[in-house]
LUMGU-490387 format. One record per residue: x negated, y, z negated of N, C-alpha, C, O in turn; residue in one letter. Coordinates in steps of 0.001 Angstrom, whole numbers, padded with zeros to 6 digits. Each point is the difference from the previous one (the first is absolute). Layout:
@n_c1: X&n_c2: Y&n_c3: Z&ca_c1: X&ca_c2: Y&ca_c3: Z&c_c1: X&c_c2: Y&c_c3: Z&o_c1: X&o_c2: Y&o_c3: Z&r: A
...
//
This chain:
@n_c1: -052596&n_c2: 037556&n_c3: 019827&ca_c1: -001370&ca_c2: 000319&ca_c3: 000283&c_c1: -000777&c_c2: -001303&c_c3: 000064&o_c1: 000298&o_c2: -000956&o_c3: -000715&r: M
@n_c1: -001260&n_c2: 000936&n_c3: 001548&ca_c1: -000732&ca_c2: -001246&ca_c3: 000188&c_c1: -001419&c_c2: 000125&c_c3: -000526&o_c1: -000562&o_c2: 001094&o_c3: -000046&r: S
@n_c1: -000008&n_c2: -002213&n_c3: -000347&ca_c1: -001326&ca_c2: -000005&ca_c3: -000594&c_c1: -001110&c_c2: 000449&c_c3: 000948&o_c1: -000915&o_c2: 000709&o_c3: -000420&r: P
@n_c1: 000979&n_c2: -001104&n_c3: 001670&ca_c1: -000990&ca_c2: 000418&ca_c3: 000993&c_c1: 000768&c_c2: 000482&c_c3: 001211&o_c1: 001168&o_c2: -000341&o_c3: 000189&r: T
@n_c1: -001841&n_c2: 001147&n_c3: 000637&ca_c1: 000775&ca_c2: 000515&ca_c3: 001110&c_c1: -000855&c_c2: 000408&c_c3: 001196&o_c1: -000442&o_c2: 001146&o_c3: 000079&r: R
@n_c1: 000207&n_c2: -002051&n_c3: 000831&ca_c1: -000611&ca_c2: 000411&ca_c3: 001256&c_c1: 001094&c_c2: 000470&c_c3: 000966&o_c1: -000018&o_c2: -000339&o_c3: 001183&r: P
@n_c1: 000960&n_c2: 001114&n_c3: -001696&ca_c1: 001170&ca_c2: 000480&ca_c3: 000735&c_c1: 000573&c_c2: 001182&c_c3: -000781&o_c1: -000444&o_c2: 000285&o_c3: -001113&r: Y
@n_c1: 001415&n_c2: 000391&n_c3: 001686&ca_c1: 000661&ca_c2: 001113&ca_c3: -000683&c_c1: 001117&c_c2: -000527&c_c3: -000895&o_c1: 000715&o_c2: -000932&o_c3: 000370&r: S
@n_c1: -000569&n_c2: 001530&n_c3: -001543&ca_c1: 001117&ca_c2: -000364&ca_c3: -000868&c_c1: 001320&c_c2: 000433&c_c3: 000615&o_c1: 001019&o_c2: -000676&o_c3: -000136&r: H
@n_c1: -001055&n_c2: 001822&n_c3: 000819&ca_c1: 001199&ca_c2: 000492&ca_c3: 000662&c_c1: -000395&c_c2: 000807&c_c3: 001219&o_c1: -001113&o_c2: 000517&o_c3: 000095&r: W
@n_c1: 002053&n_c2: -000418&n_c3: 000840&ca_c1: -000170&ca_c2: 000835&ca_c3: 001186&c_c1: 001339&c_c2: 000628&c_c3: 000323&o_c1: 001051&o_c2: -000624&o_c3: -000148&r: R
@n_c1: -001106&n_c2: 001860&n_c3: 000588&ca_c1: 001200&ca_c2: 000667&ca_c3: 000494&c_c1: 000045&c_c2: -000209&c_c3: 001501&o_c1: -001003&o_c2: 000166&o_c3: 000694&r: R
@n_c1: 002182&n_c2: -000533&n_c3: -000198&ca_c1: 000243&ca_c2: -000152&ca_c3: 001431&c_c1: 001266&c_c2: 000788&c_c3: 000310&o_c1: 001108&o_c2: -000531&o_c3: -000073&r: A
@n_c1: -001282&n_c2: 001794&n_c3: 000417&ca_c1: 001155&ca_c2: 000866&ca_c3: 000217&c_c1: 000762&c_c2: 000188&c_c3: -001301&o_c1: -000549&o_c2: 000484&o_c3: -000989&r: G
@n_c1: 001804&n_c2: -000866&n_c3: 000997&ca_c1: 000842&ca_c2: 000140&ca_c3: -001187&c_c1: -000078&c_c2: -001202&c_c3: -000939&o_c1: 000716&o_c2: -000050&o_c3: -001000&r: D
@n_c1: -001569&n_c2: -000909&n_c3: 001309&ca_c1: -000106&ca_c2: -001212&ca_c3: -000812&c_c1: -001303&c_c2: -000026&c_c3: -000794&o_c1: -001048&o_c2: 000440&o_c3: 000474&r: F
@n_c1: 001140&n_c2: -000962&n_c3: -001678&ca_c1: -001174&ca_c2: -000313&ca_c3: -000813&c_c1: -000044&c_c2: -001509&c_c3: -000106&o_c1: 000935&o_c2: -000622&o_c3: -000504&r: V
@n_c1: -002013&n_c2: 000034&n_c3: 000976&ca_c1: -000161&ca_c2: -001452&ca_c3: -000001&c_c1: -001087&c_c2: -000336&c_c3: -001002&o_c1: -001093&o_c2: 000564&o_c3: 000056&r: V
@n_c1: 001382&n_c2: -001479&n_c3: -000977&ca_c1: -001025&ca_c2: -000362&ca_c3: -000984&c_c1: -000438&c_c2: -001443&c_c3: 000198&o_c1: 000782&o_c2: -000861&o_c3: 000404&r: I
@n_c1: -002037&n_c2: 000628&n_c3: -000697&ca_c1: -000563&ca_c2: -001343&ca_c3: 000070&c_c1: 000613&c_c2: -000883&c_c3: -001071&o_c1: 000607&o_c2: 000488&o_c3: -000954&r: S
@n_c1: -000771&n_c2: -001784&n_c3: 001120&ca_c1: 000527&ca_c2: -000949&ca_c3: -000966&c_c1: -000509&c_c2: 000281&c_c3: -001404&o_c1: -001187&o_c2: 000244&o_c3: -000215&r: G
@n_c1: 002114&n_c2: -000285&n_c3: -000733&ca_c1: -000321&ca_c2: 000252&ca_c3: -001404&c_c1: 000136&c_c2: -001288&c_c3: -000791&o_c1: 000905&o_c2: -000802&o_c3: 000227&r: Q
@n_c1: -001824&n_c2: 000628&n_c3: -001157&ca_c1: -000013&ca_c2: -001175&ca_c3: -000867&c_c1: 000389&c_c2: 000407&c_c3: -001413&o_c1: 000012&o_c2: 001184&o_c3: -000335&r: L
@n_c1: 000301&n_c2: -002155&n_c3: -000474&ca_c1: 000389&ca_c2: 000252&ca_c3: -001388&c_c1: -001181&c_c2: 000097&c_c3: -000935&o_c1: -000037&o_c2: -000664&o_c3: -001036&r: G
@n_c1: -000932&n_c2: 001494&n_c3: 001398&ca_c1: -001193&ca_c2: 000198&ca_c3: -000829&c_c1: 000197&c_c2: 001202&c_c3: -000911&o_c1: 000821&o_c2: 000879&o_c3: 000263&r: V
@n_c1: -001582&n_c2: -000865&n_c3: -001321&ca_c1: 000056&ca_c2: 001105&ca_c3: -000946&c_c1: -000849&c_c2: 001142&c_c3: 000536&o_c1: -001219&o_c2: -000142&o_c3: 000094&r: L
@n_c1: 001822&n_c2: 001267&n_c3: 000258&ca_c1: -000769&ca_c2: 001072&ca_c3: 000650&c_c1: -001085&c_c2: 000612&c_c3: -000876&o_c1: -001031&o_c2: 000441&o_c3: 000509&r: P
@n_c1: 001253&n_c2: -000409&n_c3: -001820&ca_c1: -001005&ca_c2: 000610&ca_c3: -000873&c_c1: -001280&c_c2: -000822&c_c3: -000060&o_c1: -001048&o_c2: 000509&o_c3: -000396&r: E
@n_c1: 001129&n_c2: -001763&n_c3: 000782&ca_c1: -001184&ca_c2: -000853&ca_c3: -000004&c_c1: -000739&c_c2: 000045&c_c3: 001327&o_c1: -001199&o_c2: -000273&o_c3: 000062&r: R
@n_c1: 001931&n_c2: 000626&n_c3: 001019&ca_c1: -000571&ca_c2: 000017&ca_c3: 001356&c_c1: -000744&c_c2: -001305&c_c3: 000288&o_c1: -001078&o_c2: 000000&o_c3: 000594&r: A
@n_c1: 001666&n_c2: -001088&n_c3: -001021&ca_c1: -000599&ca_c2: -001314&ca_c3: 000211&c_c1: 001056&c_c2: -000918&c_c3: 000578&o_c1: 001035&o_c2: 000447&o_c3: 000492&r: T
@n_c1: -001305&n_c2: -001696&n_c3: -000558&ca_c1: 000983&ca_c2: -000992&ca_c3: 000428&c_c1: 000705&c_c2: -000606&c_c3: -001205&o_c1: 000374&o_c2: -001172&o_c3: 000030&r: T
@n_c1: -000190&n_c2: 001945&n_c3: -001078&ca_c1: 000719&ca_c2: -000476&ca_c3: -001178&c_c1: 001495&c_c2: 000166&c_c3: 000235&o_c1: 000508&o_c2: 001119&o_c3: 000071&r: T
@n_c1: 000188&n_c2: -002241&n_c3: 000049&ca_c1: 001432&ca_c2: 000023&ca_c3: 000259&c_c1: 000785&c_c2: 000079&c_c3: -001305&o_c1: -000462&o_c2: -000448&o_c3: -001049&r: F
@n_c1: 001648&n_c2: 001021&n_c3: 001135&ca_c1: 000887&ca_c2: 000019&ca_c3: -001159&c_c1: 000455&c_c2: -001425&c_c3: -000291&o_c1: 000022&o_c2: -000843&o_c3: 000897&r: V
@n_c1: 000338&n_c2: 000576&n_c3: -002135&ca_c1: 000544&ca_c2: -001296&ca_c3: -000387&c_c1: 001468&c_c2: -000075&c_c3: 000392&o_c1: 000649&o_c2: 001029&o_c3: 000189&r: D
@n_c1: -000131&n_c2: -002231&n_c3: -000067&ca_c1: 001427&ca_c2: -000172&ca_c3: 000242&c_c1: 000340&c_c2: -000589&c_c3: 001353&o_c1: 001169&o_c2: -000041&o_c3: 000383&r: G
@n_c1: -002169&n_c2: -000413&n_c3: 000342&ca_c1: 000260&ca_c2: -000662&ca_c3: 001267&c_c1: 000361&c_c2: 000960&c_c3: 001121&o_c1: -000215&o_c2: 001208&o_c3: -000094&r: G
@n_c1: 000768&n_c2: -001775&n_c3: 001154&ca_c1: 000302&ca_c2: 000763&ca_c3: 001211&c_c1: 000944&c_c2: 001178&c_c3: -000253&o_c1: -000235&o_c2: 001078&o_c3: 000546&r: A
@n_c1: 001300&n_c2: -001236&n_c3: -001354&ca_c1: 000883&ca_c2: 001152&ca_c3: -000208&c_c1: -000712&c_c2: 001201&c_c3: -000623&o_c1: 000203&o_c2: 001131&o_c3: 000442&r: P
@n_c1: -001023&n_c2: -001357&n_c3: -001446&ca_c1: -000692&ca_c2: 001121&ca_c3: -000641&c_c1: -001103&c_c2: 000552&c_c3: 000894&o_c1: -000297&o_c2: 001194&o_c3: -000037&r: E
@n_c1: -000313&n_c2: -002071&n_c3: 000845&ca_c1: -000980&ca_c2: 000505&ca_c3: 000966&c_c1: 000682&c_c2: 000894&c_c3: 001028&o_c1: -000547&o_c2: 001035&o_c3: 000382&r: Q
@n_c1: 001747&n_c2: -001428&n_c3: 000071&ca_c1: 000719&ca_c2: 000851&ca_c3: 000945&c_c1: 000396&c_c2: 001319&c_c3: -000660&o_c1: -000114&o_c2: 001058&o_c3: 000618&r: L
@n_c1: 000576&n_c2: -001112&n_c3: -001859&ca_c1: 000371&ca_c2: 001228&ca_c3: -000714&c_c1: -001194&c_c2: 000960&c_c3: -000068&o_c1: 000148&o_c2: 001201&o_c3: 000228&r: R
@n_c1: -001341&n_c2: -001746&n_c3: -000545&ca_c1: -001199&ca_c2: 000835&ca_c3: -000076&c_c1: -000419&c_c2: 000483&c_c3: 001385&o_c1: -000412&o_c2: 001149&o_c3: 000159&r: Q
@n_c1: 000514&n_c2: -002020&n_c3: 000842&ca_c1: -000346&ca_c2: 000399&ca_c3: 001369&c_c1: 000881&c_c2: 001157&c_c3: 000454&o_c1: -000480&o_c2: 000915&o_c3: 000669&r: A
@n_c1: 001762&n_c2: -000945&n_c3: -001023&ca_c1: 000905&ca_c2: 001088&ca_c3: 000362&c_c1: -000329&c_c2: 001271&c_c3: -000777&o_c1: 000127&o_c2: 001102&o_c3: 000534&r: L
@n_c1: -000545&n_c2: -001245&n_c3: -001778&ca_c1: -000442&ca_c2: 001171&ca_c3: -000776&c_c1: -001258&c_c2: 000598&c_c3: 000644&o_c1: -000128&o_c2: 001220&o_c3: 000101&r: A
@n_c1: -000789&n_c2: -002074&n_c3: 000327&ca_c1: -001202&ca_c2: 000474&ca_c3: 000683&c_c1: 000377&c_c2: 000663&c_c3: 001326&o_c1: -000579&o_c2: 001020&o_c3: 000376&r: N
@n_c1: 001551&n_c2: -001601&n_c3: 000329&ca_c1: 000453&ca_c2: 000553&ca_c3: 001271&c_c1: 000585&c_c2: 001395&c_c3: -000193&o_c1: -000186&o_c2: 000878&o_c3: 000841&r: A
@n_c1: 000884&n_c2: -000681&n_c3: -001939&ca_c1: 000586&ca_c2: 001315&ca_c3: -000289&c_c1: -001090&c_c2: 001072&c_c3: -000053&o_c1: 000187&o_c2: 001104&o_c3: 000512&r: K
@n_c1: -001310&n_c2: -001426&n_c3: -001123&ca_c1: -001128&ca_c2: 000933&ca_c3: -000106&c_c1: -000586&c_c2: 000288&c_c3: 001381&o_c1: -000278&o_c2: 001152&o_c3: 000334&r: V
@n_c1: 000094&n_c2: -002192&n_c3: 000457&ca_c1: -000584&ca_c2: 000173&ca_c3: 001329&c_c1: 000955&c_c2: 000780&c_c3: 000898&o_c1: -000437&o_c2: 000872&o_c3: 000751&r: V
@n_c1: 001725&n_c2: -001169&n_c3: -000816&ca_c1: 000977&ca_c2: 000761&ca_c3: 000782&c_c1: -000064&c_c2: 001484&c_c3: -000347&o_c1: 000044&o_c2: 000856&o_c3: 000884&r: L
@n_c1: -000147&n_c2: -000562&n_c3: -002162&ca_c1: -000053&ca_c2: 001396&ca_c3: -000440&c_c1: -001214&c_c2: 000722&c_c3: 000591&o_c1: 000084&o_c2: 001181&o_c3: 000335&r: A
@n_c1: -001207&n_c2: -001887&n_c3: -000208&ca_c1: -001187&ca_c2: 000595&ca_c3: 000617&c_c1: 000303&c_c2: 000454&c_c3: 001429&o_c1: -000566&o_c2: 000980&o_c3: 000483&r: E
@n_c1: 001466&n_c2: -001707&n_c3: 000185&ca_c1: 000368&ca_c2: 000329&ca_c3: 001373&c_c1: 001214&c_c2: 000908&c_c3: 000103&o_c1: 000446&o_c2: 000315&o_c3: 001103&r: G
@n_c1: 000095&n_c2: 000110&n_c3: -002244&ca_c1: 001150&ca_c2: 000892&ca_c3: 000013&c_c1: 001329&c_c2: -000706&c_c3: 000105&o_c1: 000968&o_c2: 000576&o_c3: 000498&r: G
@n_c1: -000899&n_c2: -001817&n_c3: -000959&ca_c1: 001235&ca_c2: -000791&ca_c3: 000065&c_c1: 000304&c_c2: -000594&c_c3: -001369&o_c1: -000807&o_c2: 000088&o_c3: -000926&r: A
@n_c1: 001987&n_c2: -000696&n_c3: 000816&ca_c1: 000446&ca_c2: -000635&ca_c3: -001240&c_c1: 000650&c_c2: -001337&c_c3: 000341&o_c1: 000296&o_c2: -000285&o_c3: 001161&r: A
@n_c1: -000081&n_c2: -000523&n_c3: -002186&ca_c1: 000666&ca_c2: -001284&ca_c3: 000219&c_c1: 001373&c_c2: 000186&c_c3: 000640&o_c1: 000427&o_c2: -000841&o_c3: 000791&r: L
@n_c1: 000267&n_c2: 001920&n_c3: -001115&ca_c1: 001325&ca_c2: 000263&ca_c3: 000580&c_c1: -000072&c_c2: 000246&c_c3: 001505&o_c1: 001015&o_c2: -000098&o_c3: 000690&r: A
@n_c1: -002206&n_c2: 000415&n_c3: -000174&ca_c1: -000185&ca_c2: 000252&ca_c3: 001427&c_c1: -000310&c_c2: -001267&c_c3: 000790&o_c1: -000046&o_c2: 000043&o_c3: 001230&r: D
@n_c1: -000165&n_c2: -001164&n_c3: -001906&ca_c1: -000409&ca_c2: -001239&ca_c3: 000674&c_c1: 001150&c_c2: -000516&c_c3: 000869&o_c1: 001133&o_c2: -000166&o_c3: -000453&r: V
@n_c1: -001475&n_c2: -000081&n_c3: 001725&ca_c1: 001000&ca_c2: -000515&ca_c3: 000936&c_c1: -000331&c_c2: -001420&c_c3: 000475&o_c1: 000884&o_c2: -000712&o_c3: 000477&r: V
@n_c1: -002131&n_c2: 000304&n_c3: -000601&ca_c1: -000417&ca_c2: -001331&ca_c3: 000456&c_c1: -001022&c_c2: -000565&c_c3: -000959&o_c1: -000918&o_c2: 000696&o_c3: -000431&r: K
@n_c1: 001084&n_c2: -001959&n_c3: 000101&ca_c1: -000932&ca_c2: -000678&ca_c3: -000903&c_c1: -000332&c_c2: -001381&c_c3: 000545&o_c1: 000811&o_c2: -000643&o_c3: 000667&r: A
@n_c1: -002017&n_c2: 000214&n_c3: -000968&ca_c1: -000399&ca_c2: -001374&ca_c3: 000282&c_c1: -000514&c_c2: -000588&c_c3: -001310&o_c1: -000864&o_c2: 000574&o_c3: -000663&r: T
@n_c1: 001410&n_c2: -001715&n_c3: 000313&ca_c1: -000345&ca_c2: -000679&ca_c3: -001241&c_c1: -000669&c_c2: -001325&c_c3: 000345&o_c1: 000514&o_c2: -000792&o_c3: 000790&r: L
@n_c1: -001664&n_c2: 000576&n_c3: -001399&ca_c1: -000740&ca_c2: -001248&ca_c3: 000181&c_c1: -000036&c_c2: -000712&c_c3: -001341&o_c1: -000353&o_c2: 000607&o_c3: -001011&r: F
@n_c1: 000716&n_c2: -001892&n_c3: 000987&ca_c1: 000024&ca_c2: -000755&ca_c3: -001252&c_c1: -000632&c_c2: -001372&c_c3: 000212&o_c1: 000003&o_c2: -000547&o_c3: 001102&r: V
@n_c1: -000538&n_c2: 000017&n_c3: -002181&ca_c1: -000577&ca_c2: -001343&ca_c3: 000091&c_c1: 001058&c_c2: -001083&c_c3: -000099&o_c1: -000123&o_c2: -001046&o_c3: 000638&r: L
@n_c1: 001158&n_c2: 001281&n_c3: -001425&ca_c1: 000976&ca_c2: -001041&ca_c3: -000296&c_c1: 001415&c_c2: 000546&c_c3: 000154&o_c1: 000422&o_c2: 000849&o_c3: -000785&r: D
@n_c1: 000309&n_c2: -001324&n_c3: 001781&ca_c1: 001383&ca_c2: 000442&ca_c3: 000196&c_c1: 000904&c_c2: -000426&c_c3: -001163&o_c1: 001140&o_c2: 000453&o_c3: -000096&r: M
@n_c1: -001636&n_c2: -001305&n_c3: -000770&ca_c1: 000732&ca_c2: -000335&ca_c3: -001212&c_c1: 000155&c_c2: 001210&c_c3: -000913&o_c1: 000873&o_c2: 000014&o_c3: -000869&r: G
@n_c1: -001719&n_c2: 001006&n_c3: 001059&ca_c1: 000075&ca_c2: 001244&ca_c3: -000780&c_c1: 000944&c_c2: 001027&c_c3: 000620&o_c1: 000196&o_c2: 001076&o_c3: -000565&r: D
@n_c1: 000387&n_c2: -001392&n_c3: 001711&ca_c1: 000725&ca_c2: 000990&ca_c3: 000787&c_c1: 001157&c_c2: 000654&c_c3: -000763&o_c1: 000162&o_c2: 001218&o_c3: 000075&r: F
@n_c1: 000627&n_c2: -001977&n_c3: -000791&ca_c1: 001134&ca_c2: 000576&ca_c3: -000743&c_c1: -000495&c_c2: 000994&c_c3: -001055&o_c1: 000568&o_c2: 001082&o_c3: -000150&r: A
@n_c1: -001616&n_c2: -001444&n_c3: -000574&ca_c1: -000551&ca_c2: 000903&ca_c3: -001019&c_c1: -000607&c_c2: 001241&c_c3: 000649&o_c1: 000075&o_c2: 001092&o_c3: -000564&r: A
@n_c1: -000669&n_c2: -001247&n_c3: 001734&ca_c1: -000559&ca_c2: 001149&ca_c3: 000713&c_c1: 001120&c_c2: 000930&c_c3: 000472&o_c1: -000151&o_c2: 001221&o_c3: -000015&r: L
@n_c1: 001264&n_c2: -001803&n_c3: 000429&ca_c1: 001154&ca_c2: 000821&ca_c3: 000380&c_c1: 000510&c_c2: 000812&c_c3: -001184&o_c1: 000414&o_c2: 001146&o_c3: 000171&r: N
@n_c1: -000440&n_c2: -001724&n_c3: -001363&ca_c1: 000418&ca_c2: 000749&ca_c3: -001195&c_c1: -000900&c_c2: 001220&c_c3: -000215&o_c1: 000487&o_c2: 001090&o_c3: -000302&r: D
@n_c1: -001785&n_c2: -001276&n_c3: 000458&ca_c1: -000945&ca_c2: 001120&ca_c3: -000129&c_c1: 000296&c_c2: 001030&c_c3: 001087&o_c1: -000024&o_c2: 001205&o_c3: -000255&r: V
@n_c1: 000300&n_c2: -001676&n_c3: 001448&ca_c1: 000300&ca_c2: 000890&ca_c3: 001121&c_c1: 001190&c_c2: 000892&c_c3: -000326&o_c1: -000034&o_c2: 001211&o_c3: 000216&r: W
@n_c1: 001089&n_c2: -001834&n_c3: -000742&ca_c1: 001218&ca_c2: 000759&ca_c3: -000316&c_c1: -000192&c_c2: 000918&c_c3: -001205&o_c1: 000720&o_c2: 000989&o_c3: -000141&r: L
@n_c1: -001675&n_c2: -001301&n_c3: -000722&ca_c1: -000340&ca_c2: 000910&ca_c3: -001104&c_c1: -000755&c_c2: 001230&c_c3: 000517&o_c1: 000009&o_c2: 001053&o_c3: -000638&r: D
@n_c1: -000659&n_c2: -001192&n_c3: 001791&ca_c1: -000861&ca_c2: 001054&ca_c3: 000534&c_c1: 000712&c_c2: 000882&c_c3: 001025&o_c1: -000155&o_c2: 001221&o_c3: -000014&r: T
@n_c1: 000922&n_c2: -001830&n_c3: 000889&ca_c1: 000636&ca_c2: 000726&ca_c3: 001097&c_c1: 001513&c_c2: 000046&c_c3: -000196&o_c1: 000601&o_c2: -000900&o_c3: -000587&r: F
@n_c1: -000008&n_c2: 001975&n_c3: 001096&ca_c1: 001460&ca_c2: 000114&ca_c3: -000033&c_c1: 000493&c_c2: 000209&c_c3: 001429&o_c1: -000798&o_c2: 000161&o_c3: 000924&r: S
@n_c1: 002105&n_c2: -000165&n_c3: -000754&ca_c1: 000590&ca_c2: 000171&ca_c3: 001332&c_c1: -000295&c_c2: 001375&c_c3: 000555&o_c1: 000046&o_c2: 000980&o_c3: -000744&r: D
@n_c1: -000338&n_c2: -000878&n_c3: 001993&ca_c1: -000141&ca_c2: -001106&ca_c3: 000940&c_c1: -001349&c_c2: -000696&c_c3: -000188&o_c1: -001051&o_c2: 000641&o_c3: -000023&r: P
@n_c1: 001106&n_c2: -001944&n_c3: -000109&ca_c1: -001225&ca_c2: -000777&ca_c3: -000196&c_c1: -000860&c_c2: 000051&c_c3: 001264&o_c1: 000523&o_c2: 000075&o_c3: 001111&r: L
@n_c1: -001844&n_c2: -000117&n_c3: -001290&ca_c1: -000862&ca_c2: -000061&ca_c3: 001191&c_c1: 000215&c_c2: -001321&c_c3: 000742&o_c1: 000373&o_c2: -001010&o_c3: -000596&r: P
@n_c1: -000615&n_c2: 001040&n_c3: 001898&ca_c1: -000037&ca_c2: -001263&ca_c3: 000721&c_c1: -001213&c_c2: -000769&c_c3: -000513&o_c1: -000954&o_c2: 000596&o_c3: -000499&r: T
@n_c1: 000997&n_c2: -001925&n_c3: 000625&ca_c1: -001103&ca_c2: -000778&ca_c3: -000567&c_c1: -000174&c_c2: -001306&c_c3: 000739&o_c1: 000972&o_c2: -000648&o_c3: 000391&r: R
@n_c1: -002201&n_c2: 000279&n_c3: -000208&ca_c1: -000368&ca_c2: -001330&ca_c3: 000447&c_c1: -000769&c_c2: -000641&c_c3: -001140&o_c1: -000734&o_c2: 000679&o_c3: -000719&r: S
@n_c1: 000897&n_c2: -001982&n_c3: 000552&ca_c1: -000732&ca_c2: -000710&ca_c3: -001059&c_c1: -000611&c_c2: -001258&c_c3: 000603&o_c1: 000638&o_c2: -000727&o_c3: 000763&r: A
@n_c1: -001884&n_c2: 000496&n_c3: -001126&ca_c1: -000733&ca_c2: -001141&ca_c3: 000531&c_c1: -000665&c_c2: -000776&c_c3: -001122&o_c1: -000589&o_c2: 000585&o_c3: -000908&r: F
@n_c1: 000684&n_c2: -001896&n_c3: 000975&ca_c1: -000802&ca_c2: -000857&ca_c3: -000869&c_c1: -001338&c_c2: -000187&c_c3: 000714&o_c1: -000049&o_c2: -000296&o_c3: 001194&r: A
@n_c1: -001013&n_c2: 000473&n_c3: -001939&ca_c1: -001338&ca_c2: -000101&ca_c3: 000574&c_c1: -000817&c_c2: -001023&c_c3: -000781&o_c1: 000328&o_c2: -000334&o_c3: -001139&r: V
@n_c1: -001381&n_c2: -000153&n_c3: 001755&ca_c1: -000846&ca_c2: -001003&ca_c3: -000638&c_c1: -000887&c_c2: 000598&c_c3: -001077&o_c1: -000331&o_c2: -000675&o_c3: -000975&r: A
@n_c1: -000061&n_c2: 001942&n_c3: 001140&ca_c1: -000917&ca_c2: 000619&ca_c3: -000949&c_c1: 000095&c_c2: 001515&c_c3: 000144&o_c1: 000256&o_c2: 000523&o_c3: 001084&r: Q
@n_c1: -000468&n_c2: 000172&n_c3: -002206&ca_c1: -000061&ca_c2: 001454&ca_c3: -000023&c_c1: -001342&c_c2: 000422&c_c3: -000601&o_c1: -000646&o_c2: -000795&o_c3: -000683&r: L
@n_c1: 000223&n_c2: 002031&n_c3: 000928&ca_c1: -001296&ca_c2: 000442&ca_c3: -000522&c_c1: -000120&c_c2: -000156&c_c3: -001520&o_c1: 000943&o_c2: 000266&o_c3: -000745&r: P
@n_c1: -002102&n_c2: -000696&n_c3: 000318&ca_c1: -000381&ca_c2: -000073&ca_c3: -001414&c_c1: 000886&c_c2: -000920&c_c3: -000837&o_c1: -000019&o_c2: 000080&o_c3: -001229&r: Y
@n_c1: 000789&n_c2: -000945&n_c3: 001870&ca_c1: 000880&ca_c2: -000902&ca_c3: -000739&c_c1: 001333&c_c2: 000618&c_c3: -000375&o_c1: 000691&o_c2: -000514&o_c3: -000879&r: G
@n_c1: -000317&n_c2: 001609&n_c3: 001529&ca_c1: 001297&ca_c2: 000636&ca_c3: -000276&c_c1: 001135&c_c2: -000957&c_c3: 000313&o_c1: -000138&o_c2: -000911&o_c3: 000817&r: A
@n_c1: 001267&n_c2: 001137&n_c3: -001485&ca_c1: 001202&ca_c2: -000802&ca_c3: 000229&c_c1: 001012&c_c2: 000728&c_c3: 000879&o_c1: 000902&o_c2: -000623&o_c3: 000560&r: L
@n_c1: -001050&n_c2: 001942&n_c3: -000439&ca_c1: 000896&ca_c2: 000812&ca_c3: 000825&c_c1: -000747&c_c2: 001230&c_c3: 000488&o_c1: -000902&o_c2: 000501&o_c3: -000672&r: A
@n_c1: 001284&n_c2: -000023&n_c3: 001841&ca_c1: -000557&ca_c2: 001229&ca_c3: 000577&c_c1: 001125&c_c2: 000703&c_c3: 000741&o_c1: 000860&o_c2: -000654&o_c3: 000591&r: E
@n_c1: -000858&n_c2: 001981&n_c3: -000617&ca_c1: 001049&ca_c2: 000757&ca_c3: 000672&c_c1: -000611&c_c2: 001131&c_c3: 000816&o_c1: -000925&o_c2: 000681&o_c3: -000442&r: V
@n_c1: 001466&n_c2: -000498&n_c3: 001641&ca_c1: -000396&ca_c2: 001074&ca_c3: 000904&c_c1: 001251&c_c2: 000834&c_c3: 000273&o_c1: 001084&o_c2: -000556&o_c3: 000180&r: E
@n_c1: -001222&n_c2: 001896&n_c3: -000146&ca_c1: 001168&ca_c2: 000860&ca_c3: 000132&c_c1: -000188&c_c2: 001068&c_c3: 001079&o_c1: -001105&o_c2: 000482&o_c3: 000247&r: L
@n_c1: 002221&n_c2: -000133&n_c3: 000380&ca_c1: 000100&ca_c2: 001135&ca_c3: 000918&c_c1: 001042&c_c2: 000941&c_c3: -000574&o_c1: 001106&o_c2: -000425&o_c3: -000333&r: W
@n_c1: -001449&n_c2: 001700&n_c3: 000214&ca_c1: 000922&ca_c2: 000999&ca_c3: -000534&c_c1: 000240&c_c2: 001088&c_c3: 001036&o_c1: -000925&o_c2: 000428&o_c3: 000689&r: A
@n_c1: 002167&n_c2: 000012&n_c3: -000585&ca_c1: 000347&ca_c2: 001115&ca_c3: 000878&c_c1: -000012&c_c2: 001257&c_c3: -000864&o_c1: 000868&o_c2: 000189&o_c3: -000852&r: Y
@n_c1: -001868&n_c2: 000671&n_c3: 001081&ca_c1: -000183&ca_c2: 001177&ca_c3: -000830&c_c1: -000551&c_c2: 001141&c_c3: 000842&o_c1: -001201&o_c2: 000268&o_c3: -000014&r: A
@n_c1: 002104&n_c2: 000417&n_c3: 000761&ca_c1: -000470&ca_c2: 001115&ca_c3: 000826&c_c1: -000727&c_c2: 001041&c_c3: -000843&o_c1: 000402&o_c2: 000308&o_c3: -001122&r: P
@n_c1: -001480&n_c2: 000225&n_c3: 001689&ca_c1: -000736&ca_c2: 001051&ca_c3: -000718&c_c1: 000824&c_c2: 001284&c_c3: 000012&o_c1: 000658&o_c2: 000323&o_c3: 000989&r: E
@n_c1: -000705&n_c2: 000386&n_c3: -002082&ca_c1: 000770&ca_c2: 001246&ca_c3: -000102&c_c1: -000694&c_c2: 001123&c_c3: 000720&o_c1: 000502&o_c2: 001123&o_c3: 000021&r: S
//
């Protein structure tokens, strides 16, 4: 979940639920207060926030087929992969990862997800 949003948190596009980039903020604060622990813990929290947003659209983390990961420092990449493997199981979603110069509010990681979740 993100602190501000001049956009939709999620949108359904046919059988897909697409969610906006999620940051490692504490949802109960609804602020830009990030979890402690650097990029890995921010990614862990961002994925927890993503789980909530996916559920709003009728999807789950197990439905994720495509992910985009944005990070400030590729030096964190191995630790971020560990968090990824703690969160997702086979078949793993496809993923692109980009090092960026800056993320909103000073975040260290951001994740965007696409889930395949046909409506019943």
